[in-house]
N, C-alpha and C positions, 0 to 999 in steps of 0.2 A: 529618559530617555522611552520610546513606545516601542510596542513591538512590531512596529509595520515601518521597520529602518530598511534601509536596502544591504547594510551590512547582514541583519538578521536575516534575511530573504536569500540572501548569497549564501549565508552559513545553512541555512533549511537544505536549498539545492546541493550544496557540498555532500551532507549527509545523507541525501538521496544519492547522487550518485557515488558515493562510498558505499551505500547499501547493495546498491547495485555490483560494483566491483569485487566486494566481497562475495556474494550470492554465483558470479562468474568464476572466483579463485575457489571456492569450492566444489563447481561442477568441474572446472576443468585442470585445476592442481590436486585437487582430494578425490576426485571421479564419484563426487556423488552427485547421482543423477536427481535433476529437481521432479517433483510431482507436478501433476497438471494444478496442483493448486498455489505450489510455489510460483509457477510461469505466470499463474495470474496475479499473485502479490507482485511480483516482480514490475507486470503492469501498471499496477496500483502505485507503487513508489515510484516509478519513472513519471507517471501523468503527476503527480504530486510534486516529484522535483521541474518538472518542465513549468507548472503552475509558479510556484515560486522565484525560478530562475526569469522568468517574465516578468513577476511582480519587480523584480529588484530591477531588471534594466529597465523596465518603463516608469517605474515608482509612481504612481498616480497619487494626486494631493489625497489625504487620508478620509475627507468627505465626499469624494469623488463616484459616482456609478460604477467606474473602471476599480477602484480598490475593492470596492462591495462585493462586485462581481469575481474576482481573484481570490477573495475570502471564502465566498462561497464555491466557486468551482475547487476549491482547494478542501473546501469540508468535504464536498461530495467522493473528492478522490480518498480521503483520507477513511471516510466513513465505508465505502466499496474495499478499501483495503483491512478495516475493523471486520466486515463482516465474512471476507476469505480468510483472514487469518484466525477469527473465533470458529469458524467452521474446520477449520484444518486443525487447532487445539483439540475441537468434541470431537472429532473422529480420533485423534491420537491417543486421545484419553476413553474412549470405547474400549470393552474387553475384546479381545481377539475374535470370539465368537461371533460378536455383532459386527465386525467388521466386512465391506463387499469385497467380493475378490477381485483382481487386478483386471483395470479393463484395457482395452487396446491403447496405445500411446496415444498421443495428442497429436503427431504427424499422420497418422492413419486416421485418426476419428475426423481431422481438418476435410482428409482426402475425400470421404465417402460419407461425411454428413455435411447438412446445411449448418451456417456459425450458430444460429440458435439452438439446435440441438448439441452441438459442442458444446456451447457454454452450460446450457442445462446440465449436461452428462457430465463434466468436469465437477462442476459445483456440486454434483453429488457425491464425489471425493468415491476413493477406492482403496484397496490394501496398500498400494504404493503412498497413500498419501499418510497412512497409519504409521508407517517406519520412523523410528525415532533414532536417527544418524548423527544428530550433535545438540549437547545440552553445555548450558553456561550457566552458572550461579542459578541451577534448579529450573532454568526455562529451555525449552526446545528453540528452534528457529521461529515458529512459529508463534508461539508465546510472546518472544522479543519483538516479532512484528506488530502484533497485537497491540503490544505496550508501546511502540514507537507511535502507529498510526492512531492510537487513543490520546495521546499526546499532540500531536498533529492537530488533530480534530478539536479538542479542547482549547487549543492556543490560535486556532484559525476562526475559531466562533468567536473567542473573547475579541481578537482582531476585528471579526463584522460586528461584533457586538460595539465596541467602541467606535467603530466607521460609524455607524447609526446614531450615537451618542455626540458625535464630535458637532462644534459650532457652524452651523452655516454660514459661509462667506459671500458676499453679493456684491 
């Protein structure tokens, strides 16, 4: 069985869906407000899930350009998630005196700034991003997301490599 099968793509999309459900559970049931980096991480996991779902639905041939495109887009979404999660883990591990003060909420930033400035401001992180509200098996939520995005990036990279190594059918 290859790593680029319809059931595995559906499973990956389902895992992304479950991660988003879990995030919303913590937000609306446990009342843990997400920091801006958490929201950006949700965008990355949503993007990865959509790419996996589309790959499962259309199931392009292994050596086709569309399969390679799906793998590349998946790697980009996972890389975006890795960068965001790594930044978040870094901020959480800074000494308290080096953490920036909390800025305005994301909704306000989006109302008063152009989108490019909002993104750069959010990616700087602030005091809200340094809070650790949850830890499981020694990892915080951003730590787990870093792990998940890293596994996804490696799997997508492997699948892309295999797609280029696949025999050509004429």
